[in-house]
C-alpha positions as CSV (number, residue, x, y, z in Angstrom):
1,M,-36.9,50.5,-17.1
2,N,-41.1,49.1,-17.9
3,L,-41.5,52.6,-20.9
4,Y,-44.9,50.9,-21.8
5,K,-46.2,51.0,-17.5
6,Y,-44.3,54.7,-17.6
7,I,-45.6,56.1,-19.3
8,S,-48.9,54.5,-19.6
9,E,-49.2,55.4,-15.6
10,S,-48.3,59.1,-16.4
11,I,-50.9,60.2,-19.1
12,N,-53.8,58.1,-17.2
13,N,-52.7,59.7,-14.3
14,K,-52.7,63.0,-16.0
15,L,-56.1,62.9,-17.8
16,G,-57.3,61.6,-14.2
17,F,-59.0,58.2,-16.3
18,A,-57.8,55.0,-17.1
19,A,-57.5,54.7,-21.5
20,N,-54.5,51.9,-22.8
21,L,-51.7,52.2,-24.4
22,E,-51.3,50.4,-27.6
23,V,-47.7,50.0,-30.1
24,P,-48.8,51.9,-33.1
25,R,-48.4,49.0,-36.6
26,N,-46.5,51.3,-38.4
27,R,-44.6,53.6,-36.3
28,A,-44.5,56.3,-37.9
29,F,-47.3,57.7,-37.0
30,G,-45.9,57.7,-33.6
31,D,-43.7,55.5,-31.0
32,F,-47.5,54.9,-29.0
33,A,-51.4,55.8,-29.0
34,T,-53.9,56.4,-27.3
35,N,-57.9,56.0,-26.6
36,A,-57.8,57.6,-24.0
37,A,-60.1,60.7,-25.8
38,M,-63.1,57.6,-27.3
39,V,-62.8,55.9,-23.5
40,G,-63.9,59.8,-22.1
41,A,-65.7,61.1,-24.9
42,K,-69.4,59.5,-23.3
43,S,-68.5,60.9,-19.8
44,A,-67.7,64.2,-21.3
45,G,-70.9,64.4,-23.8
46,K,-68.1,65.0,-26.6
47,N,-67.5,63.4,-30.0
48,P,-63.5,61.0,-30.1
49,R,-61.7,63.5,-32.5
50,E,-63.3,67.3,-29.9
51,L,-62.3,65.9,-26.9
52,A,-59.2,64.4,-28.0
53,G,-58.0,68.1,-29.3
54,E,-58.5,69.4,-25.6
55,I,-56.8,66.3,-24.5
56,I,-53.3,66.5,-26.9
57,P,-52.3,69.6,-25.0
58,K,-52.6,68.2,-21.6
59,L,-50.6,65.1,-22.5
60,R,-47.9,68.4,-24.0
61,D,-47.3,69.4,-21.1
62,L,-45.6,65.7,-19.8
63,D,-41.9,66.3,-19.9
64,F,-41.6,62.8,-21.5
65,I,-43.8,63.9,-25.2
66,A,-42.3,65.9,-27.9
67,D,-45.6,66.1,-29.0
68,A,-49.2,63.9,-30.4
69,S,-51.8,64.4,-32.4
70,I,-55.1,62.7,-34.3
71,A,-55.7,59.9,-35.9
72,G,-59.0,58.6,-37.5
73,P,-62.7,58.8,-35.3
74,G,-59.8,59.9,-32.2
75,F,-57.3,57.9,-31.3
76,I,-53.7,60.1,-30.6
77,N,-50.4,59.1,-31.5
78,I,-47.5,60.0,-29.2
79,K,-44.0,60.4,-30.1
80,L,-41.4,60.4,-27.3
81,R,-38.4,62.9,-26.9
82,D,-34.6,62.0,-28.0
83,D,-33.4,63.2,-24.7
84,F,-36.0,60.7,-22.7
85,I,-35.7,57.7,-24.2
86,W,-31.7,58.3,-24.7
87,Q,-31.9,59.3,-20.7
88,S,-33.8,55.8,-19.6
89,A,-32.4,53.5,-22.1
90,A,-29.0,54.8,-20.6
91,K,-29.7,53.7,-16.7
92,P,-28.5,50.1,-16.1
93,H,-31.5,47.8,-16.6
94,N,-33.2,46.8,-12.3
95,E,-36.4,43.6,-13.5
96,K,-36.1,42.9,-9.9
97,T,-39.9,42.6,-9.1
98,T,-41.0,44.6,-5.8
99,A,-43.0,41.6,-4.3
100,P,-40.7,38.3,-4.2
101,K,-41.5,34.8,-3.3
102,K,-40.6,31.3,-2.3
103,I,-41.0,29.0,-5.9
104,D,-41.5,25.2,-6.3
105,L,-40.7,24.4,-9.8
106,D,-41.5,20.7,-10.7
107,Y,-40.0,20.0,-14.8
108,G,-37.8,17.1,-15.7
109,G,-40.2,14.6,-14.8
110,Y,-37.1,11.9,-15.9
111,N,-38.1,7.4,-16.1
112,V,-35.5,5.7,-14.4
113,G,-34.6,2.9,-15.9
114,K,-35.4,4.9,-19.7
115,A,-33.3,6.5,-22.7
116,L,-34.8,10.6,-22.5
117,H,-36.5,11.3,-25.5
118,I,-38.5,13.7,-27.4
119,G,-41.2,13.8,-25.1
120,H,-38.3,15.4,-22.5
121,L,-37.9,17.8,-24.3
122,R,-40.4,20.7,-24.0
123,T,-40.2,19.9,-20.0
124,S,-36.9,20.8,-20.1
125,I,-37.0,23.6,-22.0
126,V,-39.7,25.5,-21.1
127,G,-39.0,24.2,-17.7
128,D,-35.7,25.4,-16.7
129,T,-36.3,29.2,-18.6
130,F,-39.4,29.4,-16.7
131,N,-36.9,28.3,-13.4
132,R,-34.1,31.8,-14.9
133,I,-37.0,34.4,-15.5
134,A,-38.4,33.4,-12.1
135,K,-34.3,33.7,-11.3
136,Y,-33.6,36.8,-13.0
137,L,-36.9,38.5,-11.2
138,G,-35.2,38.2,-7.4
139,H,-37.7,34.7,-6.9
140,T,-36.4,31.9,-4.9
141,T,-36.6,28.6,-6.5
142,K,-36.4,25.1,-5.6
143,S,-36.1,22.5,-8.6
144,Y,-36.8,19.6,-8.9
145,N,-36.7,16.4,-10.5
146,H,-39.4,14.9,-9.5
147,I,-38.3,11.5,-11.0
148,G,-40.2,8.6,-12.4
149,D,-38.5,5.7,-9.7
150,W,-41.4,3.9,-7.6
151,G,-43.7,2.6,-9.4
152,R,-44.7,-0.8,-11.5
153,P,-41.5,0.1,-14.2
154,M,-39.1,-1.0,-11.6
155,G,-41.0,-4.1,-10.9
156,L,-40.8,-4.5,-14.2
157,I,-36.9,-4.3,-14.3
158,I,-36.4,-5.7,-11.7
159,A,-38.3,-8.5,-12.8
160,W,-36.4,-8.5,-16.1
161,I,-32.2,-8.2,-13.9
162,L,-33.4,-11.2,-11.7
163,E,-34.3,-13.7,-14.6
164,Y,-31.1,-12.2,-17.2
165,G,-28.8,-10.3,-15.0
166,M,-27.6,-6.9,-14.5
167,P,-27.0,-4.4,-17.3
168,K,-23.4,-3.5,-17.9
169,N,-24.1,0.2,-19.7
170,A,-27.2,2.5,-19.9
171,D,-27.8,1.3,-23.6
172,E,-28.2,-2.4,-22.0
173,L,-29.9,-1.0,-19.3
174,N,-32.6,1.5,-21.5
175,K,-34.0,-2.3,-23.6
176,I,-34.8,-3.5,-20.5
177,Y,-38.3,-2.0,-19.3
178,P,-38.9,-2.3,-23.5
179,A,-38.9,-5.9,-23.5
180,S,-39.4,-6.6,-20.3
181,T,-43.3,-4.6,-20.8
182,E,-44.1,-6.4,-24.1
183,R,-43.2,-10.2,-21.9
184,A,-45.8,-8.9,-19.5
185,K,-48.2,-8.4,-22.5
186,N,-48.3,-12.5,-23.3
187,D,-47.4,-13.0,-19.6
188,D,-49.6,-13.6,-17.3
189,A,-47.4,-14.5,-15.2
190,W,-44.7,-12.5,-15.3
191,M,-47.0,-9.6,-15.3
192,T,-48.4,-10.4,-11.4
193,R,-44.9,-11.4,-10.6
194,A,-43.2,-7.7,-11.8
195,K,-46.1,-6.8,-9.3
196,K,-45.2,-8.5,-6.7
197,I,-41.9,-7.2,-7.1
198,T,-43.4,-3.4,-6.6
199,A,-44.9,-4.2,-4.3
200,G,-42.0,-5.6,-2.2
201,L,-39.6,-2.7,-3.4
202,Q,-42.0,-0.3,-1.7
203,S,-42.3,-3.0,1.2
204,G,-38.0,-2.1,2.0
205,N,-37.0,-5.9,0.6
206,P,-33.2,-5.1,0.2
207,E,-32.6,-8.0,-2.4
208,Y,-34.9,-5.6,-4.8
209,K,-32.9,-3.1,-2.8
210,K,-30.5,-3.9,-3.9
211,I,-30.4,-4.1,-7.6
212,Y,-32.4,-0.8,-8.0
213,D,-30.3,1.3,-6.1
214,A,-27.3,-0.4,-8.6
215,F,-29.2,0.5,-11.6
216,M,-30.0,4.4,-10.9
217,K,-26.7,4.9,-10.6
218,I,-26.5,3.6,-13.9
219,S,-30.2,6.0,-15.7
220,L,-28.8,8.9,-13.2
221,A,-25.9,9.3,-14.8
222,Q,-26.9,9.1,-18.0
223,M,-30.2,12.1,-16.8
224,D,-26.8,14.3,-16.5
225,T,-25.3,13.3,-19.7
226,V,-28.0,14.7,-21.1
227,L,-28.9,17.7,-18.8
228,H,-25.2,19.0,-19.9
229,R,-25.5,18.5,-23.6
230,L,-29.1,20.7,-22.9
231,N,-27.4,23.4,-21.2
232,L,-29.5,23.5,-18.4
233,L,-29.1,24.4,-14.3
234,P,-28.3,21.7,-12.6
235,F,-31.2,20.6,-10.0
236,D,-31.6,21.6,-6.7
237,A,-33.5,18.5,-5.7
238,T,-33.6,15.2,-7.7
239,M,-36.3,13.3,-5.7
240,G,-39.3,11.5,-7.1
241,E,-41.4,8.6,-6.2
242,R,-38.9,7.5,-4.1
243,G,-38.1,10.9,-1.9
244,V,-41.7,11.0,-1.0
245,A,-42.8,7.6,-0.3
246,P,-41.9,8.4,2.8
247,Y,-44.7,10.6,3.5
248,V,-47.4,8.8,1.4
249,A,-48.9,8.1,5.4
250,D,-48.9,11.9,6.6
251,T,-50.5,12.3,3.7
252,Q,-53.4,10.1,3.8
253,K,-53.8,10.2,7.1
254,I,-54.3,14.0,6.5
255,L,-57.3,12.7,3.7
256,E,-58.8,10.1,6.9
257,S,-58.9,13.2,9.0
258,H,-61.3,15.2,6.6
259,N,-62.7,12.3,4.9
260,L,-62.6,12.6,1.8
261,L,-60.4,8.7,1.3
262,T,-63.1,5.8,-0.3
263,E,-62.8,2.3,-0.8
264,S,-63.5,1.1,-4.0
265,D,-63.1,-2.2,-5.5
266,G,-60.0,-3.0,-3.1
267,A,-58.1,1.2,-4.0
268,M,-58.1,3.9,-2.3
269,I,-59.7,6.9,-4.3
270,V,-61.3,10.6,-3.7
271,N,-64.0,11.7,-5.4
272,V,-63.2,15.1,-7.1
273,K,-65.8,15.9,-8.9
274,T,-68.1,18.9,-8.3
275,D,-71.7,20.1,-9.2
276,D,-69.9,22.9,-11.7
277,D,-67.9,20.7,-13.9
278,T,-69.2,19.8,-17.3
279,A,-66.8,18.0,-18.4
280,P,-66.0,14.3,-17.0
281,M,-63.9,14.5,-13.4
282,P,-63.3,10.8,-12.3
283,P,-62.0,10.5,-9.2
284,L,-58.1,10.5,-7.6
285,M,-56.8,6.7,-7.1
286,F,-55.0,6.8,-3.7
287,R,-53.3,3.7,-3.7
288,T,-54.3,0.4,-6.5
289,S,-56.2,-2.3,-5.4
290,S,-52.7,-4.7,-4.9
291,G,-52.2,-1.8,-2.3
292,T,-48.8,0.2,-4.6
293,Q,-48.1,3.9,-4.9
294,T,-50.3,5.6,-7.3
295,Y,-48.5,8.7,-9.0
296,A,-51.8,10.9,-7.3
297,A,-50.3,9.3,-4.0
298,A,-46.4,10.0,-4.7
299,D,-47.7,13.9,-6.0
300,L,-49.7,14.3,-3.8
301,S,-46.8,13.8,-1.3
302,A,-44.6,15.7,-2.4
303,I,-46.9,18.9,-1.9
304,Y,-47.4,17.9,1.6
305,Y,-42.8,17.3,1.5
306,R,-42.5,21.1,-0.2
307,T,-45.1,22.7,1.9
308,Q,-43.9,20.9,5.6
309,T,-40.1,21.8,4.1
310,D,-40.0,24.6,1.4
311,N,-43.1,26.5,2.8
312,P,-43.5,27.8,-0.6
313,D,-45.7,30.6,-2.1
314,I,-45.9,28.5,-5.4
315,I,-46.0,25.2,-6.4
316,G,-45.5,25.1,-10.5
317,Y,-45.0,22.2,-12.7
318,F,-43.9,21.8,-16.5
319,T,-45.1,18.6,-18.1
320,D,-47.3,17.1,-21.0
321,S,-50.8,18.6,-21.5
322,R,-52.6,14.8,-21.5
323,Q,-51.7,15.6,-17.3
324,N,-53.8,17.9,-17.2
325,L,-56.7,15.6,-15.7
326,H,-54.3,14.4,-13.7
327,F,-52.8,18.1,-11.9
328,Q,-56.9,19.0,-11.7
329,Q,-56.9,16.5,-9.5
330,V,-53.9,16.9,-7.4
331,F,-54.8,19.6,-7.1
332,R,-58.6,20.2,-6.2
333,V,-57.1,17.3,-3.5
334,A,-54.9,19.0,-2.1
335,K,-57.1,22.2,-1.3
336,M,-59.5,19.8,-0.4
337,A,-57.5,18.7,2.6
338,N,-55.5,21.8,3.8
339,I,-52.4,20.2,2.4
340,T,-50.9,23.9,1.2
341,N,-51.7,27.0,0.9
342,A,-49.2,27.9,-1.7
343,E,-50.7,28.5,-5.2
344,L,-50.2,25.5,-7.5
345,F,-50.4,25.9,-11.3
346,H,-49.6,23.4,-14.4
347,T,-48.6,24.5,-17.2
348,G,-49.0,22.1,-20.0
349,F,-47.2,21.7,-23.0
350,G,-47.9,20.5,-26.9
351,A,-46.0,17.5,-29.2
352,L,-43.5,18.2,-31.4
353,T,-44.4,16.2,-34.6
354,G,-43.0,15.7,-37.7
355,S,-43.8,17.9,-41.3
356,D,-46.9,14.6,-41.5
357,G,-48.3,16.7,-38.2
358,K,-47.7,12.8,-36.3
359,P,-45.7,12.0,-33.6
360,F,-42.0,13.0,-33.7
361,K,-40.3,10.3,-34.6
362,T,-37.3,8.1,-36.3
363,R,-37.1,7.0,-39.3
364,D,-38.1,3.7,-38.0
365,G,-40.4,4.6,-37.0
366,G,-40.0,4.4,-33.4
367,V,-39.5,7.6,-30.6
368,A,-36.6,9.6,-31.0
369,E,-34.0,10.0,-27.6
370,L,-33.1,13.4,-26.6
371,L,-29.5,12.9,-27.6
372,D,-30.5,11.1,-30.9
373,I,-32.0,14.8,-31.5
374,L,-29.4,16.7,-30.6
375,D,-27.2,15.2,-32.7
376,M,-29.2,15.0,-35.9
377,V,-29.5,19.0,-35.4
378,N,-25.6,19.0,-35.0
379,D,-25.0,16.8,-38.0
380,A,-27.5,19.6,-39.2
381,V,-25.8,22.7,-38.2
382,R,-22.9,20.9,-39.9
383,T,-23.6,20.0,-43.4
384,R,-25.5,23.7,-43.5
385,V,-22.0,25.7,-42.2
386,A,-20.2,23.4,-44.8
387,D,-22.5,24.6,-47.3
388,A,-21.0,27.9,-46.8
389,G,-18.0,27.1,-47.4
390,K,-17.8,28.0,-43.6
391,T,-15.5,26.9,-41.5
392,L,-16.5,26.3,-37.7
393,D,-14.9,24.4,-34.2
394,N,-17.7,21.4,-32.6
395,E,-18.1,23.6,-29.4
396,T,-19.6,26.4,-32.5
397,I,-21.6,23.7,-34.0
398,S,-22.6,22.8,-31.2
399,S,-23.8,26.0,-29.7
400,I,-26.0,26.9,-32.7
401,A,-27.0,23.2,-33.1
402,L,-28.4,23.9,-29.1
403,A,-29.7,27.6,-30.1
404,A,-31.7,25.7,-33.0
405,V,-33.3,23.4,-30.8
406,K,-34.4,25.6,-27.3
407,F,-34.9,28.4,-29.9
408,N,-37.8,26.6,-31.5
409,D,-39.2,25.0,-28.7
410,L,-39.8,28.6,-26.8
411,L,-41.1,30.7,-29.6
412,H,-43.9,28.7,-29.5
413,D,-46.7,28.8,-27.7
414,V,-46.3,26.2,-24.8
415,R,-49.5,24.8,-24.9
416,A,-50.0,24.4,-28.7
417,D,-48.3,21.4,-30.3
418,Y,-45.4,22.1,-32.9
419,V,-43.8,20.7,-36.8
420,F,-40.6,19.8,-35.4
421,D,-37.6,19.6,-39.1
422,P,-34.1,20.2,-38.2
423,N,-32.9,22.0,-41.8
424,Q,-35.8,24.4,-41.4
425,I,-34.3,25.1,-37.6
426,T,-31.1,25.4,-38.0
427,S,-32.1,28.1,-40.8
428,F,-29.0,31.4,-40.4
429,E,-32.4,33.8,-41.0
430,G,-35.8,34.2,-39.9
431,R,-37.1,32.9,-37.0
432,T,-34.6,30.5,-35.8
433,G,-31.8,30.3,-32.8
434,P,-28.8,30.5,-35.0
435,Y,-30.4,33.9,-36.6
436,I,-30.0,35.5,-32.5
437,L,-27.3,34.1,-32.2
438,Y,-25.8,35.6,-35.5
439,T,-26.8,38.9,-34.0
440,A,-25.3,38.7,-30.5
441,V,-21.9,37.9,-32.3
442,R,-22.2,40.5,-35.1
443,L,-23.0,43.0,-31.8
444,N,-20.8,41.7,-30.0
445,S,-18.0,41.7,-33.4
446,V,-19.0,45.7,-33.6
447,L,-18.0,46.7,-30.3
448,K,-14.4,44.8,-29.9
449,R,-13.4,46.5,-33.7
450,A,-14.8,48.9,-31.9
451,G,-12.6,49.5,-28.2
452,N,-13.5,53.0,-25.7
453,I,-16.7,53.3,-26.0
454,T,-16.9,57.8,-25.9
455,N,-19.5,59.1,-24.2
456,T,-21.8,61.1,-25.3
457,T,-24.5,64.0,-24.2
458,A,-28.2,62.9,-25.3
459,P,-28.0,63.5,-29.2
460,E,-30.9,63.5,-32.1
461,L,-32.0,60.1,-33.0
462,T,-32.6,57.8,-36.4
463,D,-36.1,56.4,-36.4
464,D,-33.8,53.3,-36.9
465,E,-31.9,54.0,-33.1
466,R,-35.3,55.5,-32.0
467,N,-37.3,52.6,-32.6
468,L,-33.9,50.7,-31.0
469,L,-34.2,52.3,-28.3
470,I,-37.8,51.9,-27.6
471,E,-37.7,48.2,-27.9
472,T,-34.5,47.3,-24.7
473,L,-37.1,49.3,-22.8
474,D,-39.8,46.8,-23.4
475,F,-37.6,44.4,-22.1
476,E,-38.8,44.6,-18.4
477,R,-42.5,44.7,-19.5
478,T,-41.8,41.7,-21.3
479,V,-39.7,39.6,-19.2
480,H,-42.6,40.2,-15.7
481,S,-45.1,39.3,-18.5
482,A,-43.3,35.8,-19.1
483,F,-43.0,35.2,-15.9
484,E,-46.9,36.1,-14.4
485,N,-48.6,34.4,-17.9
486,R,-46.2,31.6,-17.7
487,A,-45.5,32.3,-21.0
488,T,-41.8,31.6,-22.1
489,D,-42.7,32.3,-25.7
490,M,-42.6,35.8,-25.0
491,I,-38.8,36.0,-24.7
492,A,-38.2,34.1,-26.9
493,N,-40.4,36.5,-29.8
494,Y,-39.1,39.9,-28.3
495,A,-35.8,38.2,-28.4
496,Y,-36.8,38.0,-32.9
497,D,-37.9,41.6,-32.7
498,L,-34.3,42.8,-30.8
499,C,-32.3,41.5,-33.6
500,Q,-34.8,42.3,-36.3
501,L,-34.8,45.9,-35.3
502,I,-30.4,45.6,-34.1
503,N,-29.9,44.5,-37.7
504,T,-32.5,46.8,-39.2
505,F,-30.6,50.0,-37.6
506,Y,-27.3,47.7,-38.4
507,H,-27.9,48.1,-41.7
508,N,-29.1,51.8,-41.8
509,C,-26.7,53.1,-39.7
510,P,-23.4,52.7,-40.4
511,I,-21.0,52.8,-37.5
512,L,-17.5,52.2,-38.1
513,R,-16.7,53.4,-41.8
514,D,-14.9,56.8,-42.4
515,D,-17.4,58.8,-43.0
516,I,-19.1,58.5,-40.2
517,D,-18.2,62.4,-37.4
518,E,-16.9,61.2,-34.0
519,N,-20.4,62.1,-31.7
520,T,-22.1,59.7,-34.3
521,R,-19.9,56.9,-33.7
522,A,-20.3,57.6,-30.0
523,K,-23.7,57.6,-29.8
524,R,-24.5,54.1,-32.2
525,L,-21.6,52.5,-30.0
526,T,-24.0,53.4,-27.2
527,I,-27.0,52.0,-28.7
528,T,-25.5,49.2,-30.2
529,Q,-23.6,48.7,-26.7
530,I,-27.5,48.4,-25.2
531,A,-29.4,46.7,-27.7
532,R,-26.2,43.4,-27.0
533,D,-27.0,43.7,-23.5
534,T,-30.0,43.5,-23.6
535,L,-30.4,40.9,-26.3
536,A,-27.4,38.4,-24.9
537,T,-30.0,38.6,-20.9
538,A,-32.5,37.3,-23.2
539,I,-30.2,34.7,-24.7
540,D,-29.4,33.8,-21.4
541,L,-32.7,33.7,-19.8
542,M,-33.7,30.9,-22.7
543,G,-29.9,28.7,-21.8
544,L,-28.1,29.2,-25.1
545,K,-25.0,29.8,-25.7
546,I,-23.0,33.3,-27.3
547,P,-20.7,31.4,-29.7
548,D,-17.3,33.7,-30.2
549,E,-17.9,33.4,-34.6
550,M,-20.2,31.9,-36.5
């Protein structure tokens, strides 16, 4: 149940005009507050407190309101009936959307021939969580890992392999691109050779294709290892620049039919600047002067392919915010050429920084690989557990480390930078993944020890009990808002707020103690189960795993 929506609409319908519904900072004053009297005062020709006095009897007529009172200059605080809260929270949750959509999601975007690094962390976590949210709400999704597998890096890798031989494993493969790139900086002939190989590969050269297929297997296996460690949903399609290459010609014809393509120094471009632009808006490059396919051509062709194949209502992208301009260009051209009628959105995420505010690096100053990051956090968890005098198995350690990494990422506004500190994120207290898991483990332990739960009629509720149940009733609003605003941080912050109320309830409302009567125990066990189920759903949406013990 979307409690906020239900209360808001009921009040507005009762009063005949729209007012805001708020949650008081101090819930001792009420469960909700409305500014209805302040909104309607001018048209009624009365001061807000006077009008509030007339509104309160009308609100008390609503069967879910226990009491209403005036506060400050005319706010009205509202307290809900205990039986209404109890019955609403006990009903099965149904957060499904009434307007399901077909959604194509593009995240991951890993590069062939390179180890996944810290820059791939957010696209993986945020994209996967948004995918889970969309599925949970009843939308039909198709996730694409749009890999970088067809541009100049392929030419640099193949050139190296032709000279020095095929790599035997991922570690050897990952060294080739940096080495070949470094050589190209000071060797014009080497760069020219890489460009020619790239064009040859894209034109179907069988020798280059054979080498390409061989190192692709190594690279894709490496990607799968990281996806498994991060507990991501499997991609529905791993299809990048090479996969959409056959559709570039069709896309080009569409652009030509709309007279959008212009020649510029041998390259093919589309001018996308409009008179309304206040910031620089360079043209989109569709083909390079050497005739090779560009990133923009691949993304436009991917939109064309997905529209023709999937016919989605929405196509969404989760990438580094440095690609904001790129996607503005691509989206403009897609609409200018009528390539798709789908809603297009791009969520650009901020960077992970060290404590110095600079991009997070390894101790030797290099870019941190994802597997190294996960191992680093695993070690931090293991150390913290040992310092606490506990012994946990490897699977539990991995679950805690995974929660530490993913929750910390999701907790922050996706568009903002944030500090990555392995020691801070592995704490079992505060706004951390381990704290979230510990709360879930605590609830599971109580329910396991209790056994069967006795049914109980609508009881009177303490403040801690009602506050927790009201929070569980805010889950539907939260998950819908997270989807509509493309804001996965709303789920993480909701989970933390819920855990805070759970732990307050746990400390102030004893459950299994011998002096607790049967009815009170049954009531609190039911609340525990409702809270556990809600928290477990939020945890699953974040792709975390609840261990058996902590």
